[in-house]
N, C-alpha and C positions, 0 to 999 in steps of 0.2 A: 688176613686170611678171611676173603666171600666165601658164601653157600657155595657157588659155583666150582671152587677150589675145594673147596671140600669134599661135595658130594659126588667128582670128578676120583677123588683118591677114593674113598669110600666102596665106588661102583668098581673100581678095578681091584679092591683087594675080597671083593664079593660080598661084603656086610649090608651093604643093600642092593639092591636090584631095580632096572631103569622104571618097569613098572609100581615099584614101589618110591618111585623119589616126585612122580606126580600124586601120589597120596600125601609124601612128608611136604613138599610145596603146598599143597591148597591146606594142610593144616598149620602150617609157616603162617600162610597169613592169612588163618584163622583166628589163631590165636598172639598172634605178634611175636611167638617164641622162633628163636633160630630153630636150626635143623638140628644142629649139634648139640641142645639143649633138651630137643625132643627124643634123639637116638641116648644119651644117657638118665634124663629121666625115665623112659621104656626101657634101661638094662641091655641097648642093644649097643651100646658103645660105653666105656671105659675108660679114664683117662689113661692108663698102661697103653691101651691099644693106638690112642690117640697120639699118644711121644710116639710112637713103632711105627706110624703112617709119617708123622710130618721128620721124624731122622731119616727114614729112606728116599722119601719125594725130594725133603732136599741136601741129604748127605750130608749132614751134617751129626755130630754125636749127640746122644743122651744122655742124658744123667740124671740122677737120684743125689738132689739136694742135704735130705733129713740125712748123708752121711758123709759132707763134705763139713769141714771145721773153717770156714774162710779167714784169714787174714783181717785185723782189723783196720790195718792200711790200705787194702786193697777196697773196702766198702766204702772208705773216707770217700773215693774218686768219684762216685756219684752222691748227689743229693737225693738224701730221701722224695722230696716231688717227682724228682727223675726218675728213679725207680718204680713210685708209685703209677706215674702217668704212663711209661711203657711196660710194667709191669716187667724189667729187667734185673738181674740180681748179678754186679762184679762176681767173680769167683778167682780169676784170680790173674798177676800182672806179670809177662813173663822180658823185659827187655821195654820196647815201646809196642807188645799188644794187649792188648787187654781183652779178656776169655769174660764171656757175659752167656748167663744163662739164663733164653726167654722163651715164654710162648707161644710165639711167634716165627719161627725164621724167616718169613715171608717179608714183617713190617721193615724195609728197606727206612722208611723213613726215621723208625730211631736208632736206626744203626748209624747212620750218616750224622742223624743229631751228636750221635752222645761221639760216635768221629769228633767231631766239629767242635762242639761244648770239650773234649779232655783231652784232643791233641792224642788220643792214640790209636794204632789200626785194631779194629775190633774181629776177635772173632766169634763164632754163635757157636751154643748148643742147647739142645733141646730140653726144655721140663716140662713139670705137671704142672695147672694152676695153681693148685691148693700145694705145693712143691714151692712157687714162687712166694705164696701170701705169708706161706711159714715163713721161708726164709726172709722177708722182707717185715716180717714181725719181730722176727729172732734178732736182726742186726737194725732195723732203721726203727724198733717201734716206741723206743725211748728217743729219737735222734732228732738233735739241732735241728731246727726248718734252717737254720744258713748255714750248718754244715755243707762240705764238697764246695765245686764249681760255683763262683759268684755268675758263670751262664746260668747256671742248674737251676740256682732260686731264679733269676730273670723268666727264665720257660715256664718256670712256674708260675709266678708272679703276672703276667704277661698272657696267660693261656687263649684269655680271650681275643687279644689283640692278634696274636696267631691264627686263629679263626678266623682274623676279617682281611688277614695281610693276600689271600685269594682275592678278594674284592676292591685290591690298592692297584689300580691301571696308571704305568709311568710310561712316558713317552719318552722309548729310549732310542739316542740318535743312534746313526750308523757313525763307524768308525773305523779305521785302518788299520789292521794287526800288521807291524815291523818286527823284524826279526826280535832285535832286541827285548822284545816287551812282553812277547806273545805269553810267555810265563806269566807275567801278573794279571794279561787278560783272559787266560782258562781260569785262572784261579776265581778273579772277578766274580767269575759267568759262575761260578761252582753254586749248586744250591743251596747250601748252607750260609753264603756269603750274602745272596738276593736277599733271603730269609732275614738273614738278620739287619738289613740295611733297610727294608720295606719295614721293620717291624720298628727303627728308631724314627724311621717317618713318623708309621701312623702312633706311635707313643706320644713324640712330641706334637701331632695335630690334638689328641685327643686329652692331653693337659693342658692344653691350651699356650706351646709355649711358643715363645719368640723369635730363640734363636735355637741352635744345636752347635756345637766348640765339638769337634773331633780332634782329638790333638796325643800329639804321640811325644814321646819322651824316653830318656835311655836305658831304663827298663822295664814302664809302665806306658799303659796307651789305657786313653777313658775318653767319654763320651759324657758332655753334664750339655745339661736344658738349662735357658733361663727362661722362669717361670716368675710373672708380677714384676719382672725387672731386678731377679737375681738369681744368681747362678743356682745348680746343685747338682752336686757328685750323681748319677745316673746307674753308669754299666763302664765296668772293665773286663774288654775283650783282650784275648789273649792277642799279646806285643807281636805275633809270627801271624796274624790275620791283617795285621796293621795293612800294610799295601795292597793287599787284595778288598779290604772293608774302599780304603782312600779312592782305589784304581775305580770303584763300583760307581762312587760318588760320582767320579771326572766324567766316566762314561756316560752317564745319565743326562751329563748336565753339559755334554757335548765340549768337553775340553781337551786337550791335547794330555794326555796318560803318559808320552813319555819324556814333557816336558817337566823337570822336577825344582826348576834355575830357579824361574822368574813367576810372580805370580801374578791368577789367572781369576778371567770372573764368569760366569754362568749362571744359567737359570733349570729350575727341574719345574714342570707342568704335571701335577699328579690330580689322580680323581679317586675319591674316595663313594662305594655305590656306582648311583647312576648322573647325581645333578652336579656335588659341591665336586669345584674345579678352587686348586690350591697352589698359589706360583712357589717354590724354594727359589729366594738371590744366593747363590753358590758364592764363595770365595776362597780362593787357598791361595797359599804364601807357605812357600819354602822355611821351614826352621831348623836349627840343627840339628835332630832327628827323626826327620824326613818332611812333613805336609800337614802343616793342620789348616783343618776345614771348620769352617763358619756358613750353617747356615740358617738366613732369615727367614722366618714365614712369612708369606704375605698373604693372609685370607680376608681376604672380601668382604666374607661374610661375618666377619669379627669388626669390620670399621666400624665408627660411631660418627655417623655425621652431621647426627645432631647437635648444635650447642649446649641445648637445656642438659644433655645430658653427659657435660665434659667436667665436668664441676667445679663452672662459673657459677659464682653468689651474683642474688640478681643487678645489684646496684654497680656488679664489674662486666656483666656479659652483656646492658645498655650502652653502655658509653661503648663498648668492643664496635658492636652491632650499629652503630650510629655512623664509628669512625670511617667500616670500610665500606659502606652505603654510599658515601660523600662520594663526589664526583671527580676528584684526584687526590694524591698526597701517598703517602706511604704510611703502613702500617708496618709495623716489627713487631714480630714473635721470638721470644730468648731465654734460650736453655740450654744447658749439655746435652750431649749427643746423647739418645735416648729417654728423653724426657718428653715425647708428643708433639713436637713442635709442627711437624706434620700434618701429622691427623689435624692437629686443630686449624693449621689454613688450610686443610681441606676441606673441613668443616665450611669457612670459610669460603670457599672458595663453589662447595656446593650450595648455602646459603644465594651467594650471588648467582651460579649461572643461570638464565632464561636464553631463549631465541633471542633479543634484542641486544646480546652482547658478545665481544671477540674476548675470548681469554685465552694466551698463551703463561706456559710454565716454563721452564726451563730446570730440571729437577737432577738431581746427580746419585743416585740415577731415580726414573720413575719407578715408584713402590705401586700403583696402584692404577691403575685404568678409568679413567672417569671418562663416563658419556659427554658428549656435547665439548671439550675440552680438550685442545691443543697440548699435547705435551710431546717436549723435545729431552730425550735426554744427554743429559752433557759426555761428550767424549775428546777429553783432555787431550789425546795421542793424538788426535788429527787437527787439532788447533780449535773445536767446539768448546769452545769455555763460556763462563755464566757473561763475561763481555760481549762475547762474540755473539751468543744467542739473544742477550738483550739489544743489541745491534741490528741484529735481523727482526726481532719482533717492532722496532720501531718504524718497521718499514711493510709490518704485513696490518696496519688500520688495525691495532690492540685498543679494546675499555679498560681489561683487567691483567696484570701482568703477575707471575708469580715466580720470583725469583730461589732456586731453592735455599742458597745462606750469600751475606755475602763477606766476599773474604778479601778481598780488596780494595784498595782504592778506585781501578778503572770500574770495576763492577759498581761501586758505594757509587761511583761519580756521574755515572750512567742511568743509575736508579733515580739520582735526586734528582735529577734532569728530567727524567721519565714521570717522575708524579710530581713537576713544577709545571709541566705542557700538557694536560689532562688527561693525568691515566691513573690511576690507578693501579698500585705497586705493593702487592707483601712478601714480605720474606723473612731472611732468619739471621742471626750473629749467635754468637756463640761467649755471651758475659752469666754474670753471676745474679744480677737481680736488673732491673729497669731503667736505673737513673744511671748506671755505669752505663748504660749502651750508646747514652748521648755521648758520651767522655770518650767510647771508644769509633762512636765514627770521626767526633775531630781528629783523633789521634793518628785515625788513616790521611789525613789532609783535606777533610770536608771542612769548608768554612762553616762557621755555628750559625750564620745567616742563612745558608742552607738547609741545616738542619732545622733549624723552629720554620721556615717556609714549608718546607716539604712535608714534613713527620709527619701522624695525624695524632698516633695514639703508640706508647710501645708495651710488651706484654710481657715477660718471663712466666718461666714455669716449671713444675716438678712434677715427677707422677711417683706418690705415695701409693700403698697396697692399703685393700681394703680390709678390715675384718672378717674370718671366713664366718657369715649368716646362722650354718650350721653347727658350730663349739664356737659361738662365742659366750664371753660370762665375765660377770663384773668381775673387778679387783678392787682393793686396796692403795691409795696413793694420796701418800698427804698434801696439805694444802702448800704447803715450804715447795714441795718437788712442784707443783705448778705455776707457780710465781715464778721460779726461777724460768721457765716457758717462756716468760713471759703473758700467762695468764693475768687478767684485770683480776684487781681483788673483787670490782661488783659482780664478774662474771661467777667466782668462787661462791659467792655470797646466798646468790641464787638459788646453789644446792648443785652437784653435779653426781659424774658416773662415769669412771672413764673401766674403758674394755677389752680384753686381749684377747684372742682366739688357742683353744688349746690343744687341738691339731685334732684332722679326722682325717676320713676317707675323702670323702670330696671336698678340703683343698692338701691331697697328699701327706699331712700331718703339718703343713705351716703354721698353720692358725691365721694364712690369707688366701684369700679368694680375689681377683680382681684388682683393679686400679685407680686411680680417683686422680686427678690434676689439680695442687692448687697452681693456685694464678695471681701474680702482684699486675694491677695494670695502672701504670701511668699514663694519666690524658692533656695532653700538648694545650695545655693553657695559655693565656697571656701569662697569668705570671709565672708560670717554669719557663714560656719562651724568653721571657724578659731577664732571670734567672741565668737563661743560659751565654744570652745575649751581653751577661756583665762577667762572664767566667766562673760561676759557679760550678764549685765540684760536683763529685756523683754522692759526697756524702752529705751536701749541701741542700742540693737538689731533691735528696731522699729523706731531708726533714721538713725540709719544705712541700712534697709528694704527700707528708702523709700529714701537716698540718693540713692539709684542701681535703683529704679525707681518705686517700689512699691506703687502703687496708696490702700492709706485706706478707709477703708468702707463708713464715714464722708464724701472722696472724693468722691468717685466711686454714694455713694445717690446722692451729689450735683452735678454730673453727669447729674445722674437722673431728678433734678428738671429741670435744663437750661432745660432738652431737653422735659419737658411741661407732663414728664413720672408719676410723682409724686409732693409732696406737702412739704412745709416746715413744717408743723407738723408730717409727717412721717418719716422724714431728724431725728428732732429733736430726737422723738416717738423710733427711732432705732438708733440712731450711736452716740459715742461719740465725743469730740471736738478730733482734734489728736493733741493739745499741754496740 
């Protein structure tokens, strides 16, 4: 309740006059006190009078909390965080109606949030501030912070985020209302749903998550965030809010909220503050108990295009740079989904991009818009696949071509021909290591002599989590354990110290903050090419490459372990043994 509302009530009840109001306003401006506090201090107003005024003004009952003995089950409906935040106390529940005592019955935001968090209709009675404080101390003074609603916890833990939600500008697309979805549309536009969805987006941005998973199940509904490559369970909204929340995401990404039978893809663009723009790639997929929504954060401000900061060792970076700067040939990056292949290719394009070259890319989908590069999004439904885009590129006078992925013989054949006819081709495959990429190409049907003639370099990679520098601490690890990882005795003999993160506020208790790439770079020199032409297996190629100086992913990860950058758990999770 603001000063204007209060002073209007006080004047109508004759507690202050209009001439006195000016004096009180001047005094309030001078001292910083509210008019209510000044009147309390001068004994011109007491809590009993204020409760009477509010009860009459808002037509709500007044109550003496000290005379009540509140049911403990009712107390647990609201968490201690919520009652302290809004200065409310739940006093009774009858059926689907929760009665709460408040100091300010005009606070509709508090009432809306309580209704949203509890799924109860809310009736309000008014009580004095001292009564409310005494009741909170009595019933919640020693309460477990985790009591009450999961969303009650969230509202407290994310109070700073809620204060920033108003700065979040979302490009809400227009949508058509249909009779069969009118209720869903109305629910999805309800203020608590809007605030919660905005809060989820902002929380993901603040925590530098890469993905948001919105997942419906038979009896539950959860939100998970992927941070540094690992999913964390962060929120369980009430399941009855599921349809409204999912509809809100679909409305924001300009999707058909009436269609729940087929997958849909869209984008959301938001602004945080004045200048920072972030895109979300949205994928909606029907599942047994509703629709699952996955949002990929595409934050260009976090895109690292400097090759020297990706995680290459110097002896790996030099041959990779030499390979991409050749006038023609093919450079392949391999690894599973989410291993950072796209960022590595973008960093290569960033290195190569200048006014003297024409760069064309075919991507599924285009994740980041790069200035000066012609990017084509793949649309399989209209026949624009990687092969069709590649054919088109060859008529566009390209110097450098990036193909998002070589998935089949047709795409591979065209890419090889482009590499042999004076173009630099960058692409990715899904294989476990660098040597097996060669075998994969030949299994697609590409002849071995074409592979050796076209491929300049093959690089495999994984992303490992970095130890949080704020909570990093040394741990004891035996030499035998390090030897099992494949670390050489000579490296152990030189002295070593292994670290882990114990968890802190900076890393959200995970012990990790950020990621670093582990690389395996195999240069196609004459010895390797001869082995391929002689029919060497991927294992034989790997052994030969190691003899020629290739550092495997396990060895690269072990070096980062000894440098104190990552942990044993991350080495084991991301890399396979060399033998």
